[in-house]
GUVEXGU-246565 format. One line per 4 residues: number of its first residue (from 1); their letters; for each residue x, y, z of N, C-alpha, C, CB. Coordinates in steps of 0.1 Angstrom, whole numbers, padded with zeros to 4 digits. Each point is the difference from the previous one (the first is absolute). Glycine has a CB too. Example, Ala and Ser with C-alpha at 12.3 -4.5 7.8 and 13.67 -1.06 7.14 Angstrom:
// residues 2
1> AS> 0132:-0057:0078:-0009:0012:0000:0009:0012:0000:-0019:-0012:0012; 0015:0023:-0019:0009:0011:0000:-0008:0011:0008:0012:-0006:-0022
This chain:
// residues 74
1> MRRI> 0849:0910:1389:-0012:0002:0007:-0002:0011:0010:-0001:-0024:-0004; 0015:0024:0011:0002:0010:0010:-0002:0014:-0006:0016:-0016:0013; -0010:0018:-0025:0000:0012:-0006:-0015:0005:-0002:0024:-0006:-0010; -0033:-0002:0006:-0013:0003:-0004:-0007:0005:0014:-0001:-0018:-0021
5> FVSL> 0004:0011:0032:-0008:0003:0012:0005:0013:0007:-0004:-0024:0003; 0018:0025:-0007:0006:0014:0007:-0007:0011:-0011:0028:-0011:0011; -0027:0009:-0022:-0006:0011:-0009:-0012:0003:0003:0011:-0004:-0016; -0022:-0006:0020:-0012:0004:0002:-0002:0008:0014:-0005:-0019:-0015
9> IEGY> 0015:0014:0025:0001:0008:0013:0004:0014:-0003:0007:-0020:0012; 0002:0021:-0018:0005:0014:-0004:-0009:0009:-0007:0019:-0010:-0001; -0028:0003:-0009:-0009:0008:-0007:-0012:0004:0011:0007:-0012:-0024; -0012:0003:0033:-0008:0004:0009:0006:0012:0009:-0009:-0022:-0001
13> QHLI> 0022:0022:0005:0005:0011:0007:0000:0012:-0006:0012:-0014:0011; -0008:0014:-0023:0000:0013:-0006:-0014:0005:-0006:0025:-0006:-0006; -0034:-0002:0002:-0011:0004:-0008:-0014:0000:0011:0012:-0011:-0025; -0012:0002:0034:-0011:-0001:0010:0006:0005:0013:-0012:-0020:-0011
17> GAYL> 0022:0015:0016:0004:0002:0015:0003:0013:0003:0008:-0021:0003; -0004:0029:-0014:0006:0014:0002:-0011:0009:0001:0022:-0005:-0012; -0034:0002:0009:-0012:0008:0003:-0010:-0004:0010:0004:0006:-0021; 0000:-0017:0027:-0009:-0005:0013:0006:0008:0013:-0004:-0025:-0010
21> PHQC> -0005:0028:0020:0006:0007:0012:0009:-0012:0007:-0022:0017:0004; 0031:-0011:0002:0011:-0010:0006:-0006:-0005:0013:0020:0011:-0010; -0023:-0024:0010:-0007:-0006:0014:0006:-0012:0004:-0021:0009:-0005; 0033:-0013:0000:0008:-0012:0002:0004:0000:0015:0008:-0002:-0025
25> LFVP> -0008:-0010:0033:0003:0002:0012:0014:-0005:0002:-0023:-0001:0006; 0029:-0004:-0018:0014:-0006:0000:0010:0008:-0008:-0011:-0021:0001; 0023:0020:0002:0011:0005:-0007:0010:-0012:-0003:-0004:0023:0009; 0006:-0026:-0022:-0005:0005:-0012:-0015:-0002:-0004:0023:-0002:-0007
29> TCSE> -0028:0008:-0001:-0015:-0003:-0003:-0001:-0013:-0005:-0004:0023:-0006; -0008:-0029:0006:-0004:-0013:-0004:0005:-0003:-0013:-0019:0001:0013; 0018:0010:-0022:0004:-0005:-0015:0015:0001:-0002:-0023:0008:-0009; 0030:-0001:0018:0015:0000:-0001:0004:-0014:0006:0003:0026:0002
33> YTKQ> -0009:-0027:0009:0004:-0015:0008:-0001:-0012:-0009:-0008:0009:0023; -0004:-0010:-0031:-0003:-0009:-0008:0009:0000:-0012:-0021:0002:0009; 0025:0010:-0015:0009:-0001:-0009:0014:-0006:0003:-0013:0018:-0007; 0018:-0012:0021:0012:-0007:0003:0000:-0015:0003:0005:0021:0009
37> AILE> -0018:-0024:-0002:0001:-0014:0001:0000:-0010:-0013:-0012:0007:0021; 0005:-0002:-0032:0001:-0007:-0012:0015:0001:-0005:-0025:0005:-0006; 0031:0005:0006:0014:-0001:-0005:0009:-0009:0009:-0002:0024:-0010; -0001:-0025:0023:0009:-0007:0008:-0003:-0015:0000:0004:0020:0014
41> YGSF> -0017:-0023:-0013:-0006:-0014:0002:-0006:-0007:-0011:-0003:0008:0022; 0002:0000:-0035:-0006:-0005:-0011:-0016:0004:-0001:0018:-0019:0001; -0023:0017:-0012:-0015:0005:-0003:-0010:-0006:0011:0005:0000:-0027; -0005:-0014:0028:-0009:-0007:0008:0000:0005:0015:0003:-0020:-0015
45> LGII> 0009:0017:0021:0002:0003:0015:-0002:0015:0001:0016:-0020:0004; -0010:0028:-0013:-0001:0016:0003:-0014:0004:-0001:0022:0005:-0010; -0031:-0010:0002:-0013:0004:0000:-0009:-0006:0012:0003:0002:-0025; 0000:-0014:0030:-0005:-0005:0013:0002:0010:0011:0005:-0022:-0008
49> KGLK> 0010:0027:0009:0004:0008:0011:-0007:0014:-0002:0024:-0012:0002; -0026:0015:-0013:-0005:0015:-0003:-0016:-0002:0004:0019:0006:-0022; -0027:-0016:0019:-0014:-0003:0004:-0002:0000:0014:-0002:-0012:-0020; 0012:0005:0026:-0001:-0002:0015:0002:0016:0006:0011:-0027:0000
53> RICM> -0001:0036:-0005:0001:0011:0006:-0012:0010:-0003:0024:-0004:-0001; -0029:0002:-0012:-0015:0009:-0002:-0010:-0004:0010:0003:0002:-0027; -0004:-0016:0028:-0010:-0005:0010:0001:0006:0014:0001:-0020:-0014; 0011:0022:0019:0002:0006:0012:-0003:0015:0000:0016:-0018:0004
57> CQSF> -0016:0023:-0015:-0003:0016:0001:-0014:0003:-0002:0023:0005:-0008; -0032:-0014:0003:-0014:0003:-0005:-0008:-0002:0013:0003:-0007:-0025; -0013:0016:0026:-0009:0000:0011:-0010:-0013:-0001:0003:0026:0002; -0006:-0032:-0013:-0006:-0011:-0002:0006:-0012:0005:-0009:0011:-0017
61> FSLK> 0020:-0011:0021:0008:-0011:0004:0005:0004:0015:0007:-0006:-0025; -0015:0008:0032:0005:0006:0013:0006:-0012:0010:-0019:0021:-0002; 0032:-0020:-0001:0009:-0011:0007:0003:0004:0014:0010:-0006:-0023; -0011:-0001:0033:0003:0004:0012:0010:-0010:0007:-0022:0011:0001
65> FNKF> 0031:-0005:0004:0011:-0009:0008:-0001:0003:0014:0018:0000:-0019; -0019:-0011:0027:-0001:0001:0014:0016:-0005:0004:-0029:-0003:0002; 0034:0012:0006:0012:-0005:0007:-0004:-0011:0012:0012:0025:-0006; -0004:-0036:0006:-0003:-0010:0010:0007:0006:0013:-0002:-0020:-0017
69> TKES> -0005:0021:0027:0004:0003:0013:-0004:-0007:0012:0002:0019:-0011; 0003:-0021:0021:-0005:-0008:0012:-0012:0006:0004:0022:-0008:0007; -0026:0020:-0007:-0012:0007:0004:-0012:-0005:-0010:0014:0021:0009; -0011:-0024:-0022:-0012:-0005:-0009:-0005:-0015:0004:0010:0015:-0020
73> LK> -0001:-0021:0029:-0004:-0014:0005:-0010:0003:0010:0021:-0012:-0004; -0022:0021:0011:-0010:0004:0011:-0014:0001:-0003:0017:0012:0008
């Protein structure tokens, strides 16, 4: 199962991703991160980790992290 998902990601990287403008905020790219996660954690967890990473990168999921400080309590 891992090989199938990794092959699909590699196909995307070579056939589609190579022709898109480079706009990724992360290094490695989300597709490479997902591929590595699948190889290390298995298909299910790897895809979940990849989807979380993609969601952080996309503007329609504007995640905001607020650092907790004592000033924020005032």
